[in-house]
N, C-alpha and C positions, 0 to 999 in steps of 0.2 A: 671614652671608650678606647680600649687598647686595640690597635690594629696589628694583626699578625703578619709575619713575613709571607705566609702562604697567600693571604689576601692580596698583598702588594704584588707578589709574583703572578697571581692569576690575572689581576688587572693589567699588569704590564704585558703579559702574553696576549691578552685580548685587544690591547690598544697600541702597543709598541712605544708607549710614552715612557720616559725615564722613571726610575724608582721613586725619587723624591716627589715628583709631580703626582704619581700614583698614590703615595702615602698621604699627601696633602688632600687630594680629592676624596680619599676614603675617610679621612678625619672629618672633612666638611660634610660628608653624607652619612656619618655615623656607621660606616662600614658597609653601606649598601652598594654593591658592585655595579648594579644596573644604573643607579643614580650617578655614581662616580663616572661611568662611561659617558653618560649624557653631559655631565659637567666638563669632562676633559674634551669632548667634542666641541662644546661651546667655546672653551678656551682656545682650542686649536683653530677655530674659525677666526677668533679675535687675533691670534698670532699671525695667521695668514694675511689678514687685512693690514697688519703693521708692516709686513714684509713686501706688500704689493708695490711699493714705490722703488724697490731695489731693481737694478738692471739684471735681466735674465737673458744673457746672450749666448749661452752654451746650450746643450741639449741633445736630443735624439730625434731621428726620423724613423718611423716604422710604417710598413705597409701590410695590407692584408688583401689577399686575392681569393675570390670565391672559388669553390670547388670546380665549377664549370669554366673558370677563367674568363668569364664574360663581364665581370665587374670587379672593381678593386678600389681601394682607398689608400691614400697617403696622408699620414698625420705627423705633425711636428709639435713636440712639446719642449719648451725651453726651461732651463734652470740656470743658476748663477755660475756654477763651476764645473769643470770636467770631472772633478772628484764625484760629484753627484751623478753626472752623466754616466759614470762607470759603475754606479751603485746597482747591485742586482735587483733591489726592490724597485728602483726607478725604471730600470730597463724592462722589468716584467710589467710594470704599470703601463708604460708606453705601448708595449706590444699588445696588452689586453685592451687598451683604449682603441687601437687600430682595428682589432677584431670587433669590438662593440660598435665602432663607427660604420664598419662594413655591414653588420647585421641590421643597424638602424637606418642605413642609407643616409647618414648625416652629410650634408653638403656645405655646412658653415660651422665656424667655431661656436656660435651661439647654439645651434642645433646639437652639436657634439657635447657641449657642456650640460645640456638638459637630458642626454641619453641615460636611461636607467642602467645602473652599473653597480654590482656588488651590494645590493640592498639600498642604494641611494642613487645619486647621479654622478656622472663623470666629474662635474664641477665640484661637488661636495667631497668626493674621494680625493681629488687633487688638493683641496684645502686641508684634508687630513694628512696627506703626504707632506705638504708644506710644513705643517706643525710638527710632524714626526722628524723630518730630515733637517728642518731649520733653514731652508733656503726658499727664496721666491721662485715660483715656477708658473708657467702659463701655457695655455693651449694657443699656439701661435698660428698654425694653419691646418686646414683639412681640405683635401681635394679628392673628389670621387670621379671615377671613370666607369663607363659602361659601353659595351660594344655588342652589336647584334650578330655580326658575322666575323669571326676571328677569335682572338684570344688576347689576354694581357699577361705579360711576363714582368718579373721584377727582380731587383738585386739591391742588396744593402751594402754600401761602400763604407770604408773607414770605421768599422765597428758601430755603424748606425748613425753616423754623422751626416751621411748623404744617402738618399734613397732614390731609386730610379724605377719608373714603371714605363713599359713600352707597350703601346696599343698597336696590335698587328691585325689588319683586316685581311679577310680571305681565308686561305688554307690554314687549318689548325692541326696538321699532321704532327707526328713526333719530330720529324726533321725541322718543320717550321717553328715548332716550340723551342727547339735547341737554338735556332738562329735568333729567335726573340730573346732568349736568355743571354746569348752572346752579346746582342745589342745592348741589353740592359747593363751587362757587365762593363761595357766600354763607355 
């Protein structure tokens, strides 16, 4: 069966995988895009497993604070290079994972990996990102904070390489929140 450029383009847009991989998957599935997506997902998980032994010492930290500023979460996801840490897709992923961790009240890496995220789980989506970008990545840390009386302030340093949360008890006026933000900044 001849695979059209339109089919390859559609599969590439749906998965983010390279054109040749998309063409091979379409050829193996006789042009069935849904089956090709499943095949590419399986291959992506296999690639992620192969990269698991490589050192991932770079990465980003992101935090998410609840609207009432009574709870927050800090998440660290590592990758192999600063090039990937600066990648817009990786940055958006880390930020989204922090929001998902806050919503799910994830308190450990294992819990965070199992959180429902974009139609699957955080762990599965991380595997897909590993296959797409081509580097090992891992969920390194997650830390949740909750306070009954006061607020939580945060600041991201060095383009997301360092994240700071400050838990302030007591007064939660505008002036107190400004002081909390200043503390997080320093």
